[in-house]
Structure formats: C-alpha cells, structure tokens
N, C-alpha and C positions, 0 to 999 in steps of 0.2 A: 504494498499499499505506500504510495506515494510520499503521504502525510509522515509517515514511520521516519523517512530516512530523515538527516540533518541534525544537525547540536539540539533542532527546539522541538523535536518529536514525542507527541503526548505520551505521558508514562503507561497509559493502557495497552499502547502498543507493544508491551515488552510484558505481557501478559500470557498465560496460556502454555500451550506445550512449548518444551525447549525441540529444536531442529537442530541437529548436527549431523555437518554434511557429510563424514563416513560414518552413520550411526551411533546404533548405543552404547558401545565401547569409546566411543571420541568423548558423546555424554559421559560417560563416568570418568574417565581420565580430566576431563575438562573440569568437573567438579569436584577432582580433588585436587587440583592446580588451583585452584578458584578458592577452595577453603584453605589450601596450603597459603596462598598469600593474603588470606583475611586472618587466620592465625597469628603467620607472622609477615607484616604488613611491609616489613623491612625489605627491599632486594637482595641486600646481600644475605639477608636469612634463608629465603625460599627459593633464590637461583640454584643454587647447589640441589635441592629437590628436586626441581622443574628439569634442569640438566642430567640428572641421572635420570629420571622418571620415564621422561620423554625423550630424550635423545639416545641416552645407551639402552634403553629397555623398552622404546620405543611403546610408550604408552601402556605397559603391562600391567593390568592392574595389581597382580602377584608381588611385581615388583615395589610396590610403593612403598610396604613397610621397610625394607631394605635400606633403599633410597632417604625415607624420610631421616633413618637410626644414621645414615654415613652423613647425612647435611645437620644432623643436630639438633633435631624436629621431633616432637613428641604426635608417634604416627595415631597414638588414642586420640588427640584433640583433633587433629586433622579430619581423623574418619567420625567422629561424634559431630563434626561439624557437618561432613557429607551426607550423615543421615539425618540430619536435621532439616525435614522439606519445606520448610518455612522461611531455614536461612538461606538454603541452595537457591532458593526462589528468587528470593531478595538479590542473590551476587549473582545467578543469570540475569536478571533483571535490567542492573546496572553494567555489566560486562556488555550486555546486547545493545544497551544504549549509546555505550563508549563506541563499539564497534560502528552503530548509526552514526555516530555523529563525525564519523569521517567521511559520509557521503557516497557520493558515486566515486571518488576517488580512486576509495581501495580495490582494486581489481587484482584477485588472484593470491595465493600465499607461496611462501611466506612474506607476509604485510610489516614490516619490522619500523618501527616509529621510533627514532633518537633525539631525546631531550623533544618530544611533541612531534617531529617531523619527519615525512619518508625517508626512508633512506635506501639504497641500493641494496643487498647484499655483497656484489663483486665491490671486495677492498673493505667488509665489514669491520674486522679489526681494527684496522688501521682509523676509521671513523670514531669507532665507540675509544679507542687509546686517545684520538685527538679531544673526544668530548673529555674524557677524565681529565686530559690534560690541561683542562683552563679552568679545574677548579681546585684541582688537587694532584699529588703525586699521582703517575701511573702505575699498575700493579709491575713486577718484574716482567709478565707475559707481553707487555707493549712492545719489548725491545728487538722484537719480532718483524714488528708493525711497518 
C-alpha cells in the first residue's frame, strides 16, 4: 500500500502477520536478532552474536545459544524476549517502520547503512574504518583496509 512507504507511514501499516522474504526460518532468526539488539542495545554487545549466528552459522536456530555464549550474552534473556509475542510484535513493527522509512530507494539485499546513509558493499571495510576513524581510534583490523 502506497501510504505505508516512507518515514511518515501510519502505525497501522505495521500490524498483522509478519512476512519474511525467505519464509518462517528467516522470521524466527530475525526475531532472535531483534531480541538480541533489544536486550543488548549497544552494537558492540550484539554484533558478535549476529556475526556468529547469521554469518558463521547461516541463521541456524540451533547455533543461537552457542553464539550468544561466545558473544558473552545471556541467551535465556534473548529467548525470553523471542517468546514474548507482544514484545516481538512491537520489535517487528519498529523494524518494519524503519525499513519503510528508507522508501523506494532500498533495492535488494544486502542493504547496508553506515551512519544512516546507504553504502555499497565493495570496499565496505575501508568505509567502516574511515567512519570509525572520524570518531575514535580504528581497531587493529582496519590496518589492512
């Protein structure tokens, strides 16, 4: 629906059945990631979990507890969030609204935002390191960027 695109979409646009591009397994994985981000809102806390879970284990739900442990996160808190239907509906609505705010310019995946602006994935490490370097000392991994 046209009125549901853009930053000023009414909240009712994001109610109802959650649809995921690749089916229910993706929906469940997205819920766990959203909960990890909600329970541990600092990127430096949740990023190792997401990298392990989605990157190293291709979002296999069975890997989530081990990825949480490796990231130093409490999986019991994350899974409790994922089991709370009201909380996950609110998280899904917030994430859908943020995606809709990108408007029609979001074409395809991956869609990477760096400091709120779309960037191409070619040379992504250098772009991230340059952005970090503008606010603090870049991590050691940036030496090769």
